[in-house]
Structure formats: C-alpha cells, structure tokens
N, C-alpha and C positions, 0 to 999 in steps of 0.2 A: 390552413393544416392546422388538425388539432393534435398537438403532440401530447403524449402522457407518458410520464416518468415516475417510473417503480420506485418511490422511495421507502419502502417497507421496512429495508434494511437498516435505516437511519435509527440509531439508538435513542433513549429517551432521556439518559443523564450525561454522557460524553462518549465522544467519538471513538470507534476503533477504524480500521482500515477500511473496510466497505462502505461504512455509516460516513466518513469523511468524504470518501470518493462520491457518494451519493450527493451529499449536501453541497459540496464546493462546484459539483458539476452542475447541477440543477439552478445554482444561484447565478453563474456565469452563463448558463444558457438561456435564462429569463429574457434578458435584454437584448440577445442576439437573435432569438427567435421572434421577439416583439418587432424589434427594426424590420425584419424581413416579411411580418405581416402574419406570423402564425400565433397562434395561443399555445400556451403550455399550463398543463395541470398535473399536480403531483398526486400521486396514490400512496396513500397511509394504511396504516393498519391500527393507530394507537394516536390518539390527539396528543399524547405527550411527545411525541415526533416533533410538532410543530414547534418547539422550544429551539430546537436545533437547524431548523429549516428555513429557509426565507419567505416572507409574507407574500405568498402565491395561492392560485385558486388550487384547490384540494379536493378529492372525494376519496371516502373512506371504503377499504374491502377488507375482506378475511387476511389474517397474517399468514406469512411465507411458512410457518411451522405448523399451521393447522391442520387438521383434517380435510377443509374445504379447498386446500392449495391446488390439488389437480383439477378442479373445476372452476378456478377464478376467473378464467377468461371469460365464464357466463357473467359474471359480475361486471366485468369491465366492460363487455357489449354493450350494456345499456349505457353507456356514455358515448358511444358511437367515436371513438378516437379514428384517426387516419393513420396513426401509428404509435407503437408503444415500446419505450425503452426500459430494457431491466439492467440493472448493474451486477446480476446474478445470470446464470444459466437455468436454473431451477424453477423459475415461474411457471404456474399451469397453464397449458397452452391447447387442451381439450375444448374444442368446439369456439376457438377465435375467430372473428370475424374483423382481422386487421391485420397488417403488416407487424411482425415481431423481431426486435433487435437485442440479442443477447449478447452477455459479456462473460468472456473468461480471462479471469487474472491471473491463473498459474495453473500448474499441474503437478505441483509439489507434492500432494498427498497420496499420489500414486507411488512415489518413491520413499515417503516418509508418512506412511498410514496413521500416526498418532492425532486423533482430532482435538481441534481445541477445547479447552476444560471448561469453556462457559456454558456449553451445550449439557442438556441433560442426558441421562445414560440412553435412552430411546433412541435421541438424535446422534449420539456418540455412535451407538450401534449399527445405524443406517449408514452413517458417515464411512464407517470402516468396511461395511457391505458393499457400498457405493464404489469404493475405490480399490476394489479386489479386479477389474475386468474394466476394459474402455468402452462396452457396448453401451452402458448407461449414459455416458457422456455423449456417445454418438446419437442416442435417442433424441435424448433432451435437444442439442444443437440441430438435429434433422427437423425440430418442429420451427425453427426460425426462419427469418427471410434474410437475415444476414448475422454475423457475429463480429462483436467488438473485443479485441485483445488490446490489454495495456501497455504491451512492449511488442517491440519487433522478436524479440525472444521467444516471447510466448507465441506469437503466430507463426514462427518456426517450429515450434513444437507441436501445434496443431496440426500443421500440414506434414510434420514427420511420422505422427501418429495416425493420420488420415481420419480426423475426428469429425469433418464436415465438408460435404460439396457446395455449400452456401460461401456467398464471397465473406472475406474475412478483413476487416480493415483495423488499423492501429489507432486508438484514441489513448495517448499516454497518461500515465498517472502523473500526479505533480504533487505539490506540498505548499502548505501555509507559509505566507512570509512571516519574516519575525517584525515585531512591533518596531515602530522607528523609534520608539522611547529605550529600545534596549539597547546598551552599551557594547562594543566589539571591539577588543583590546587589541592592540598592534603585535607585531612579531615578540618585540622583548618584552611585552607586558602579559603574555599568555601565561596561564598558570602550566603547571607541570602535570596537566591531567588529561586523561583520554575518556572518552564518552562513548557509551554504548545504549543504544535506545530501541529494545526489541524483546521479544519473549525468551523464554528459556527452554523452548521445546528442543529435542534433540537435534534438528538438523540446524539451528541456530550456532549451534557449535562455540558456545560462550566459554567452553572449557579453555581452548586455544587462547584467548583474551585474558584469562587469569593467569595460565603459565606464562604468556609474554609479559604481562606486568609485573610478574615475579624475576624477570630477570633487568628490570627499570627500577631499582629501588627508590629513585627519586621521584617516581611518577605514582599517580593514584588514578585507579579505574572505578568510573562512576556507572554503576549499573542501575538505569533511571526506572525501569518498569518494576510492577508488583510483583513478587516473588514469594514462593511458598518456603515456610521455613526449611522444609526438607531440601529444596534446592540451594537455600542459602547456607545451610550446614554443608552439604555436599561440595559447593563452588569454594567455601573459605578453606575446607579440608584439602583441597587439591594443592594450594601452595599457601602454607601459614605464614610464609615472611611476605606476600603480596598485600600491598596497600589497596583495600576495596573498600568503596563507599556505596552500601546497599541501601537507596534511596526508596525503595517499596512504592513506587508511584510518584508522578511528581505532575506540577500544573505545567500548562503550555509556556506562562511566561517563566518560570523557573527554568524550564526546559532551554529556551532560546537565551537565557542570562548565562547559563553553564556552558552553551555552544559558544557564545561569544567570547569567553573567557579561556576555552579549552585550547590545546597544542593540536588535536586531531580527534575526529569522530572515527570509531572502529567497528568492524562486523566481520566475523570470520564464517559467515554463513555457507553451508554447503549448497544452497538451493534458495531461489527467491522467486517471486513473479515481478516484482520491482525492487523497491528499495527506498522508499520515501524519507526516512532519515538522512539517507546520502546527500539528496537533493536540499533538505533543509539546512545541514552542514553547511555545503556548499554556498548556499544564498546570503550565509553571514560570512563566508571567507574562511570557513575553518577547514582544512584541510581532512581529507579522507584516505586511510588505510583498510583496504577491504580485500577479501579472499578474490580470488583470479577465478571469476565465473563468467560466464556469458553476459547475464544480465547485468553483473556491476560494471563491465566493460561497456556496455550499451549507455549505462546512466553516466559513469565517471569518466569515459572516453580517456583521454591522455592527461586529465586533471588529477586523477586518482593515483595512488602507489597500491600497490597488487602484492600480495602474498598468498602461497598455497594454503588453505583452509588447516592445515593440520601442522603449520611450521610456527609455533610462538617464536621462535628465534628470529625468522625472517619478518615478523610481525614487529617484534621489538628493535630490529634493526633498523626498519623505515620508522618507527615513532622516534629513536634516538636521533635520527638523521635531522628530523625535524626542529630539532633545538639549534639548529644553524638558521639564524634569522634571515640571510639570503635566499635559502632552499623555502624556508616556510613563506617567505612573501611572494616567490615564483608560485608555488603551490595554490596558495591563497588567493591570488589574481586569475589562476587559471580556473580554480574552483568557481569564481564569481563569474566567469564568463559562461562555463558549460551549464552553470544553474539556470541561465537565462533561456535555455532549451526547453525549459519546464514551466509551463503556467497554465493555472485553472482554464484561463480565458483562450489559451491557445488550444486547450484541448475540447473545450465546449464548442469553439468555431468548429472543428474536425468533426465532432459528434452531429452537430447541426448539418453538416454537408452531406454526413452519412444517412441521417433520418431523412433529409429531402430526398437524396438518390434512390434511396430504398422505397419510400412512400409513392415515389413518380413510376418506378419499374413496373 
C-alpha cells in the first residue's frame, strides 16, 4: 500500500504544535509501515522542511496557503497514492482519486475566534470568517473518507456538533521525551518555581496564573514562550508584587531543564484541543496543576490537580500543597505513570491501523 503523508504544515525553522505532530507521527509511522510491507512518502511544499523531517521519500506539491490549494489533489493524483493522510482538515480534495483521512485537533476557535498571530492579514480574515459557522467545517470533513481526532474530547465535540457522517477515530497527540542527560531533582531539591508553556492568547487565561503567583511570594512563575511587549506590560501590571520571569522564548533543552527543577507546571486555559505541555511535564515526574476542563481530565486523569480556570486562590492552594514532600512524591509518581499513556509510537500504530482499514474499505 502506498501511503502519502501531508507534511506541508511542518515549519522550516522550529516546530509549532501542528509541525511537531506531523514530524513525530511520520517518523514513527515509517518503520511500522515498512514492517507491514507498505511504502510511505512525505508531501512537502518547501525543501527547507526536510531539515525537521526524517530521511524518507518525498514529493513536492504547492503549499497549503497558496491559491492552488483547492486543486492540490490533481497534483497528488499523479503519484497514484493508495491513501493520503493530512494532519489538518483543509487540504484541497477536489478531483481526488484516492481515499483521504483528515485531522481535527480542536474546535477552540469557534468559541475563541482570535486567529494565531503568525498568519498574514488575509489568512487571519479568512480564519475569522471560517469560524463564524459550522457549515465550512462540515463541507471540508465531508470530502474525507474518515476523520482523525487527537483526543476523545474532540471526538465527542465532533459528534455533538454533527460535523461529519464519516467514521471518526482517535489518534492521540503525544509529546517529545526529555533527553536522558537532563537532570531531574527530587522533591526536596525542587525550586519554588512554576512553569507555564503556551501562548498568551485570551483563552489561555494566563492572568489567573499571574494572580495566583502573587499569592505565593516565595514562588517564581516562569512564562517561557515568546511574548509581545504589550502582553508583558499588561501581565506585569496585573500583580506588581508577583515574581515573574519572562523568558520570551526558550530552547527544548532549557525547557526540560527547567521542568526537571520546578515544583509544578501550570495552565489555567479555558479551552484546549490537547495539552502537550502536560504530557511533557508528567514525563519527567513534574506535577501538574491545571484548569478543570474536560480535555485536561482526559490527559491528567487522577494524576493532575485541578482548579477552576478563574480561581487564582485555588491554583495557589494546590501549588502551596505541593511543598509537602510526601504529597509531591505521590503526585510525581502518578504523573510518571499517566504519561506512559501517550507516545508517538503508540499513536503512529493507531494511525497505521486507521489508514489500512480505510484504504481497504
């Protein structure tokens, strides 16, 4: 079977969420496909993407934001694939001659329509327009032969909003593992620091975390992602007494080093499609204190500590409780066990099973 994997959402410099999802899945899928006698080819739109992809066979087609996207299936048809998988739902499918499996990561932007800042004004305008109604999503998913959701939570939302009549499978997102050289401190040697990894879009609700650390004068809140000067001034003004370290971007190595020394990773997000930082923290035995939303319960199960999104007091209470070495150790061990539920290899095997089933249908 000739499997084609749409890798056009892989970045050329460093990974974002969709980029990492694509690169890690195709990397783990390759040996599994070969073992079962299938070939795997990556579809790219820029040869610079190859620096963040495994050394596999590839074909070049037009980019996902080009004017040719509605008709990209005509380009893909020339390769005679037996099935095509895309990590997004927007790939052009007009005139396709192959089964197509699409991915839905989340439905966040219907409730929180502000588009990611990295897009140009035209894409941002289309983004907003797209999320004003459900019918464009239904139309896109209707062109597929099957749909992959990255969580059971997203699968339930797809059903709730009746977005497709096609079969929906769950292929969980996962997280990269920490390098074995990174040190991980014991309970008694952890810093009184808490980590937030994520953007500063409104639904991320970082304001609650800032107010929480203001109630914990002995703790420092590390905000790791790139941040605008405006957002930094706004968050600093919320609680002038709070100890906040704005890293404004950080390497993977530095990130896991900080995770291995912190008391907890925190997020007060009001909505998410998954929550990769939760898995990353749990994988190094760092407890997580997170908002009480369905997707975080799916990821954290009984290992996480939960607080209402808008309650800095309850976030602070949980963080303070983790200064008890015995409770910290219990939560750390629970997180290590829970993180084992998520791996790129397991997800790749589930994806391969889906592709084989759909191709043979």
